[in-house]
C-alpha positions as CSV (number, residue, x, y, z in Angstrom):
1,M,-15.1,13.2,-61.8
2,R,-11.7,13.8,-60.2
3,K,-13.0,17.0,-58.6
4,L,-16.0,15.2,-57.2
5,S,-13.8,12.5,-55.7
6,F,-11.6,15.2,-54.2
7,F,-14.5,16.9,-52.5
8,L,-15.9,13.5,-51.3
9,V,-12.6,12.7,-49.7
10,L,-12.6,16.1,-48.0
11,A,-16.1,15.5,-46.7
12,I,-15.2,12.1,-45.3
13,I,-12.2,13.5,-43.6
14,G,-14.2,16.3,-42.1
15,L,-16.9,13.9,-40.9
16,T,-14.3,11.7,-39.3
17,F,-12.7,14.6,-37.6
18,T,-16.0,15.8,-36.3
19,V,-16.9,12.3,-34.9
20,V,-13.4,11.9,-33.3
21,S,-13.6,15.4,-31.9
22,A,-17.0,14.7,-30.4
23,Q,-15.6,11.8,-28.4
24,P,-14.9,12.9,-24.8
25,R,-11.2,12.8,-23.9
26,S,-10.1,10.2,-21.4
27,T,-8.9,11.3,-18.0
28,F,-5.8,9.4,-16.9
29,V,-5.0,8.9,-13.3
30,T,-2.0,7.4,-11.7
31,I,-2.1,5.1,-8.6
32,G,1.2,5.1,-6.6
33,T,1.9,1.8,-5.0
34,G,5.2,0.3,-3.6
35,G,7.7,-2.4,-4.6
36,I,6.6,-5.0,-7.1
37,T,7.0,-7.9,-4.6
38,G,4.7,-6.4,-2.0
39,V,0.9,-6.3,-1.9
40,Y,0.6,-2.6,-2.7
41,Y,1.6,-3.1,-6.4
42,P,-1.0,-5.8,-7.1
43,T,-3.5,-3.8,-5.0
44,G,-3.0,-0.8,-7.2
45,G,-3.4,-3.1,-10.2
46,A,-6.7,-4.5,-8.8
47,I,-8.1,-1.0,-8.3
48,A,-7.0,0.0,-11.8
49,K,-8.6,-3.1,-13.2
50,M,-12.0,-2.3,-11.7
51,V,-11.7,1.3,-13.0
52,N,-10.6,0.3,-16.5
53,R,-13.2,-2.4,-17.0
54,T,-15.9,0.3,-16.5
55,K,-14.2,3.1,-18.3
56,K,-17.0,3.4,-20.9
57,E,-19.2,4.7,-18.1
58,H,-16.9,7.4,-16.8
59,N,-14.1,7.8,-19.4
60,I,-11.4,7.4,-16.8
61,R,-8.3,5.2,-17.3
62,A,-6.1,4.3,-14.3
63,V,-2.4,3.3,-14.5
64,V,-0.2,1.9,-11.8
65,E,3.3,3.1,-10.8
66,S,5.7,1.2,-8.6
67,T,7.1,3.7,-6.0
68,G,9.2,3.9,-2.8
69,G,6.1,3.5,-0.6
70,S,3.8,5.4,1.7
71,V,5.9,8.6,2.3
72,F,6.7,8.9,-1.4
73,N,3.1,8.5,-2.4
74,I,1.8,11.1,0.1
75,D,4.4,13.6,-1.0
76,A,3.7,12.9,-4.7
77,I,0.0,13.4,-4.2
78,V,0.4,16.6,-2.3
79,A,2.8,17.9,-5.0
80,G,0.2,17.0,-7.7
81,K,2.5,14.4,-9.4
82,I,0.1,11.5,-9.0
83,E,-3.6,11.4,-8.2
84,F,-3.9,8.4,-5.9
85,G,-1.6,6.5,-3.6
86,L,-1.6,3.5,-1.3
87,V,-0.3,4.3,2.1
88,Q,-0.2,2.7,5.6
89,S,-2.8,4.0,8.0
90,D,-0.1,5.2,10.4
91,R,1.6,7.3,7.7
92,Q,-1.8,8.8,6.8
93,F,-2.2,9.8,10.5
94,Q,1.3,11.2,10.7
95,A,0.9,13.3,7.5
96,V,-2.4,14.9,8.4
97,N,-1.1,15.7,11.9
98,G,2.4,17.0,10.8
99,L,4.3,14.2,12.6
100,A,7.4,12.1,11.7
101,E,8.7,13.0,8.2
102,W,6.2,15.9,8.1
103,E,7.2,17.5,11.4
104,D,9.1,20.3,9.8
105,R,6.6,20.9,7.0
106,G,3.5,20.7,9.2
107,P,0.1,19.0,8.6
108,Q,-0.6,18.0,5.0
109,T,-3.9,19.7,4.8
110,T,-4.7,18.8,1.2
111,L,-4.5,15.0,1.8
112,R,-7.9,13.2,1.5
113,A,-8.9,9.7,2.4
114,V,-10.8,7.4,-0.1
115,F,-11.0,4.0,1.6
116,S,-9.1,1.4,3.5
117,I,-8.2,-2.0,2.1
118,H,-6.4,-5.0,3.7
119,P,-4.7,-5.3,7.1
120,E,-0.9,-5.3,7.1
121,A,1.2,-7.0,9.7
122,V,4.6,-5.7,10.9
123,T,6.6,-8.8,10.0
124,L,10.0,-9.8,11.2
125,I,11.8,-12.4,9.0
126,A,14.9,-14.0,10.5
127,A,17.5,-16.7,9.6
128,A,17.0,-19.8,11.7
129,D,20.7,-19.9,12.4
130,S,20.7,-16.4,13.9
131,G,19.0,-17.4,17.1
132,I,16.3,-14.8,16.6
133,K,12.8,-16.0,17.7
134,N,11.4,-12.7,19.1
135,I,12.0,-9.0,18.4
136,R,13.9,-8.8,21.7
137,D,16.6,-11.2,20.3
138,L,17.7,-8.6,17.7
139,K,20.3,-6.9,19.9
140,G,23.7,-7.0,18.2
141,K,22.3,-8.5,15.0
142,H,22.5,-7.2,11.4
143,V,19.0,-6.1,10.5
144,N,17.3,-4.4,7.6
145,I,14.7,-1.9,8.9
146,G,13.6,-0.6,5.5
147,N,14.4,2.2,3.1
148,P,13.8,5.8,4.0
149,G,10.3,6.8,2.9
150,S,8.9,3.3,3.4
151,G,6.2,2.5,5.9
152,Q,7.9,-0.5,7.4
153,R,11.0,1.6,8.5
154,Q,9.0,3.6,11.0
155,N,7.0,0.5,12.1
156,A,10.3,-1.2,12.7
157,I,11.7,1.7,14.7
158,D,8.4,1.9,16.7
159,A,8.4,-1.8,17.5
160,L,12.1,-1.8,18.4
161,T,11.7,1.2,20.7
162,A,8.7,-0.4,22.4
163,A,10.8,-3.6,22.9
164,G,13.6,-1.6,24.6
165,I,16.0,-1.6,21.6
166,D,17.7,1.5,20.2
167,Y,18.1,0.8,16.5
168,Q,21.0,3.2,16.2
169,K,23.0,1.7,19.1
170,D,21.8,-1.8,19.8
171,L,21.9,-3.4,16.3
172,N,23.6,-3.0,12.9
173,A,20.8,-1.4,11.0
174,E,20.5,-1.4,7.2
175,S,18.3,0.7,5.0
176,F,17.6,-1.4,1.9
177,R,14.3,-1.8,0.1
178,A,12.1,-4.7,1.0
179,I,12.5,-6.2,-2.5
180,D,16.3,-6.6,-1.8
181,A,16.0,-8.1,1.7
182,P,15.1,-11.7,0.9
183,G,18.2,-12.2,-1.3
184,M,20.4,-10.5,1.3
185,L,19.1,-12.8,4.0
186,Q,19.8,-15.9,1.9
187,D,23.2,-14.6,1.0
188,K,24.0,-14.1,4.8
189,Q,24.5,-10.4,4.4
190,I,21.8,-9.8,7.1
191,D,20.3,-11.8,10.0
192,A,16.8,-10.4,9.7
193,F,14.6,-7.9,8.1
194,F,11.3,-6.1,8.8
195,Y,8.5,-5.8,6.3
196,T,5.0,-4.4,6.9
197,V,2.9,-6.2,4.4
198,G,-0.4,-7.9,3.7
199,H,-0.2,-11.7,3.6
200,P,0.7,-13.8,1.7
201,S,3.6,-11.8,0.4
202,G,5.8,-12.7,-2.6
203,A,8.9,-11.3,-0.8
204,I,8.4,-13.4,2.3
205,K,7.7,-16.5,0.2
206,E,11.0,-15.8,-1.6
207,A,12.8,-15.5,1.7
208,T,11.4,-18.7,3.1
209,S,12.1,-20.8,0.0
210,G,15.9,-20.6,-0.1
211,A,18.6,-22.9,1.1
212,R,19.0,-20.9,4.3
213,K,16.3,-21.9,6.8
214,V,14.1,-19.0,7.8
215,L,11.5,-18.4,10.5
216,I,9.1,-15.5,11.1
217,A,9.8,-14.0,14.6
218,N,7.2,-12.9,17.1
219,I,6.8,-9.2,17.8
220,T,5.5,-9.2,21.4
221,H,6.0,-7.1,24.6
222,V,5.0,-3.9,22.7
223,E,1.9,-3.1,24.7
224,K,3.1,0.5,25.2
225,L,3.0,0.9,21.4
226,L,-0.6,-0.2,21.2
227,D,-1.5,2.2,24.0
228,K,0.3,5.1,22.5
229,F,-0.7,5.0,18.8
230,P,-4.4,4.4,17.8
231,Y,-3.5,3.1,14.3
232,Y,-1.7,0.0,15.7
233,T,-3.6,-3.2,16.5
234,E,-2.7,-6.8,17.4
235,A,-2.2,-9.0,14.4
236,S,-1.6,-12.7,13.7
237,I,0.2,-14.2,10.7
238,P,-1.0,-17.7,9.7
239,I,2.0,-20.0,9.3
240,K,0.0,-22.1,6.7
241,L,0.7,-19.2,4.3
242,Y,4.5,-19.9,4.4
243,P,5.1,-23.7,4.4
244,G,8.8,-23.0,3.8
245,A,9.3,-21.3,7.2
246,V,10.4,-23.4,10.2
247,N,7.7,-22.0,12.5
248,E,5.3,-24.4,14.1
249,K,2.7,-21.9,15.3
250,D,1.0,-18.8,14.0
251,I,3.1,-15.7,14.5
252,Q,2.1,-12.9,16.9
253,S,2.6,-9.3,15.8
254,I,1.1,-5.9,15.4
255,G,-0.4,-4.3,12.3
256,V,-1.8,-1.3,10.5
257,K,-4.1,-1.0,7.4
258,A,-3.4,-0.2,3.8
259,T,-5.4,2.8,2.7
260,L,-6.0,4.7,-0.5
261,V,-5.6,8.4,-0.4
262,T,-5.8,11.3,-2.9
263,S,-5.7,15.1,-2.9
264,A,-8.4,17.7,-2.4
265,A,-7.5,19.0,-5.9
266,V,-8.6,15.7,-7.6
267,P,-12.1,16.3,-9.1
268,D,-15.1,14.9,-7.2
269,D,-16.3,13.0,-10.2
270,V,-13.0,11.2,-10.6
271,V,-12.8,10.0,-7.0
272,Y,-16.5,9.1,-7.1
273,S,-16.1,7.0,-10.2
274,L,-13.1,5.1,-8.9
275,T,-14.8,4.4,-5.6
276,K,-17.9,3.2,-7.3
277,A,-15.9,1.0,-9.6
278,V,-14.3,-0.8,-6.7
279,F,-17.4,-1.1,-4.4
280,E,-19.9,-2.1,-7.1
281,N,-17.5,-4.8,-8.2
282,F,-16.6,-5.8,-4.7
283,D,-16.9,-9.6,-5.0
284,D,-14.6,-9.5,-8.1
285,F,-12.2,-7.2,-6.4
286,K,-11.9,-9.5,-3.4
287,K,-10.9,-12.4,-5.6
288,L,-7.9,-10.5,-7.0
289,H,-5.6,-11.2,-4.0
290,P,-5.6,-13.5,-0.9
291,A,-4.9,-10.5,1.4
292,Y,-8.4,-9.2,0.7
293,S,-10.1,-12.2,2.2
294,S,-11.1,-10.5,5.5
295,I,-12.2,-7.1,4.1
296,T,-15.8,-6.0,4.1
297,K,-17.4,-2.9,2.6
298,E,-18.0,-1.6,6.1
299,N,-14.4,-2.1,7.4
300,M,-13.0,-0.4,4.3
301,L,-14.3,2.8,5.9
302,T,-12.2,2.4,9.0
303,G,-8.6,3.3,9.8
304,L,-8.9,6.7,8.0
305,S,-7.4,9.8,9.5
306,A,-7.5,12.3,6.7
307,P,-10.8,14.0,5.8
308,M,-12.9,11.9,3.5
309,H,-12.8,13.2,-0.1
310,P,-16.2,14.5,-1.2
311,G,-16.3,12.3,-4.2
312,A,-15.8,9.2,-2.1
313,M,-18.3,10.4,0.5
314,R,-20.9,11.0,-2.2
315,Y,-20.7,7.3,-3.2
316,F,-20.8,6.0,0.3
317,K,-23.9,8.1,1.1
318,E,-25.6,6.8,-2.1
319,A,-24.7,3.2,-1.1
320,G,-26.0,3.6,2.4
321,L,-22.5,3.1,3.9
322,Q,-22.4,6.5,5.6
């Protein structure tokens, strides 16, 4: 009897091992985002949610990683450290053309586009007591232009240059992360900070909710920038999103787009499944953040400079979007 029980246990263990072994192994992918107070982090979470809710169909599980932003994400993707990343459309353009941070390394030929998401405005947040109402008022001020590797740093430099301001000579420039800037503004360590972000933004709500009165300054007189770079467009920031700011009218600015990119080395089926998960749950995806209110399936295929990944292209053709 004991011998029979022993063999029965062995049989059950063997059967269990066989069943477990027969299950396909999950593929894990990482989505690089940005700081946790920006829109990239919840956007990565929204994409991951769409993928994970349909994981039984494709056996892919997505996780989100907070990172230093666009440049970091592109470099990490090219190096094979992460599979997907959210990057500004201008950074995507620069990477595939070997410009800016990639000038010495040359074009990043393995970078691939997946889709665009929400528009992002170059936003200038200033203390009301600083006298800053327009980007041209920044001369001599203490301004955070963004940490190295972030998208907003280059946007700030571009906008300043177009407005006739040399950030190295005409102002006291800081290089802190966007997550640290609201507290620094309220603590009177800086007069203003730049942040390229989708709206509404938690960081800007934080900045406009403190004891120190804050306004969002206009970024105008930058027509040369719009003429020179195809990825910049005019943008408007609705003041109703920030009732704590002292502005009376919507803010004029310029903007780019948030885009999702990957590597040519990521398998077609993985990119196809992620793309399908987002687009076939489009209405649910749009509800996950107010910044997605203006997106359509069609405009999610614009603002892309890198070659389209074959996995994404396969889905778009099936869906009649290409």
